[in-house]
Phi, psi and omega in degrees: 000124186303330179263005181305125185300326188249019185261023187221191188291164175300322175298316182289321181296317177294325178287325178295317178300321178302310184297313184297311178310308179294316187292321181273335177270346185237345175226069186293348177282353183294139179293126176297334181294343178259008186273065173258154181309318188289320181294316182299315179305317175295313173298322185283322168312314185289317176309315179283322178298318179298314180301317178306314182291319177298319180297320182292326185280349182287338180274105185261003181259016175282129182230144177280113186270154179288157182285131173227139165290325177066034187294332180303338184271346181229035174083007182260188180238138178296352179260013175309122180291335179231074190294327176300322184285323175310303183300316181295326182286320176299320182291322178288324173296322182291320183285315183295328182243038190301321181303322182274327185299312182271003180297144175210122174281163182292155174286161182265339190232049176297136174220131178241117188273180184288351175263018177061032177257117178270136173235149172196163180282133177290150178291338184245133176269121173264169175294347185245109184307321181295336174279349185271001172247122184283145174230134170217136180272129179263129176245092179296128175313133175260110184287337193270003177257128173283138181202150176296343179273331190257083170275303177208100183236033191291330181260008179268131177212147183244130163274126183249128178247111188283180178282173175302134179063022178299141177275172182309314191269357186299145179056020172300324176302320183294317178304311184292329179294315178292323175305313183296339181272002176095006179254131183283148173237139175242112180263115188262131168286119175298160177308142180060021170255148173041248181296343179266358184303135183292140183303129183087006177250140174263342179225164180271059181293345185285331185266356179206087185201177181283016168266101194298305180291323177299312177300324170297312179303307188297320183281334171289317182300316182301318178288319185278339169291322183293323181285340173286326180291325177295323178302315179291316176302322175293326179286341178274001179097008179273111183255342182246097187255142170230171180225136188227118181230149181239126180051242181303328174299326182293315179302302175306318184287323178291325182287322167304315179305305187285358175243003182225107188287347176292336180286120183273332190206144180231127170250140182217128166271115181079121185225141175216179190274274184245141180318309187296320180306311179295319178298317187280338185243339188283147175298315186279359181246009180312316182290331171300311184291335175298325181288338191255330195298333174272002179242337184220152170271168181286339177286322171294316182297323176298319180293315184302314187260015182300323182294342181252020175246143177294334192295315182307321183280336175296307182297339170275005182064027185272137184073021183293339185255014183266153175275125177226146176230117187239116183254133185219149180273124183297336181246021186288117185262009177249309172251094190299140180297335180284333173292314183302317181291322170306313180298311182297324181299316181297320177299322180289326180285340169265018171099352178274161183231064191281149170276147190225152178218114168263130181241151181280068188212175170256211183278303177297315190281002162299337175294337187280152168285143008263008182292319177303316178290327182288306180300318178298320184288318173300319177297311177299326177296313181296324181288317180300322173282320181287333184260002186286000000 
């Protein structure tokens, strides 16, 4: 039967289950005679898109920042006569020598306090002192709780990289869930976020903003900070390491994975191609693009920010043999699903075999039940299998 709930792929089955769940439990007034799969899908998509737009409009502190080349952040001079050519050359050299560009030695000042907060000095010194100390929250795996997942995970740890503008307690629920299954989690604060936020700022506009050089530096710093976290985990005896990223954390996480052989598995919520594609097409980055579009084209920006984008490393077949699991939303207005599919197609063309899960949700709505439970369950299963 073409409309049989369980006669299709796992992704489509999950999508139909979610649709029926929401239709029956949240809209009892619907005429049952109209409850066909096609009708429900159309109705459900509109509900999700309205929710995504509503969530986007609740953030009233987005501001269009002025454009800057920011060459001083990447070794250039503010007086450079041809800043575009300088950044283009810098980006090409960074990609060609990416193993060196993203290299990070262990920190010499790791400190873990009584509240399980790890601090250390970042390998990149930015103009804001508060950003130069990395903060990461440790959630030790709980070995005492029996579970079909937790047989012996004493050497298992996952480095978690949150989404853009995540708060200090953001994604703690996910950390506790993984922790309860016996896997240790180290959640790193991204550059310019929460305790690392630059004085006088409300948002982490430095890591994603219309300052070309600063955005490059901040994302490079994020990868190097992540690698210093991995060094610390290794020093503590964790030998089976994974990385888990959400949104911008997904981009940083993938780049970290392909540059660090210690990582056995990478799980990513929301996936895309080039940094410039997300900025220019995504709903939640519309204000960033407003600050850029009168100064650079999308093609130029794609070149400038190529070193901090996943796609160039996919096209070099970096990480082709690594275990990855990518979860994305069918109605995501921020990391558009067509960009995700381009990324997945490129991965497969270049020898990778990623596991994927498409859910009938958007960017923000992945946090909602039942999507969060479905995604979380599959992600946890992936890590327990891949790190075994």
